[in-house]
C-alpha positions, 0 to 999 in steps of 0.5 A: 452518497446524495442520490439525486432523483429524477423529480429534483427531489434526493436523498443520502445513503446510509454511512457505512464504516469499514475498518481494517485488523491486519499489521504490515510494517516495514522496516529499516527506515531509512534503509540502504540496501533492502526494505523488509517488509512484514505482514501479519496472516491478514493481512498476507492476502495481499497481492502486491507492492510498488514503490514510486518515486518523490514526482509519482513515478512507479520504479519498483513492484512486486507480487505476493504469490505465494502469499508470504508473511515477509517479502523483501525489496531490494532498494541499493539499485535506488537513488538516496531519496524519498518514495512511497510504498504502497501494498495493495489487494485485490480491491485496493491500495491497503497501504501506503508508507513514506520511505528514505533511501539513504 
């Protein structure tokens, strides 16, 4: 981050590395009927899921109120094509993955 002072002088803030150590797996891909999302204990704090179509339109929203480690998304009503799964928590998107629907 570049910080510019009123007198025109500037400085840069320190770089802070952020790492996440959690596991989120989604399968099958390609999917026909049901997309399964499995998470470890840390990732189970994810609060929700969205699926966007190839045009970026929201086609599915789900939540993880019970903090489950296994979540199933019904996909049989979706048309064949490319979709994007997003898993998020209160801080924002923690995983994004391309999904193919047959």
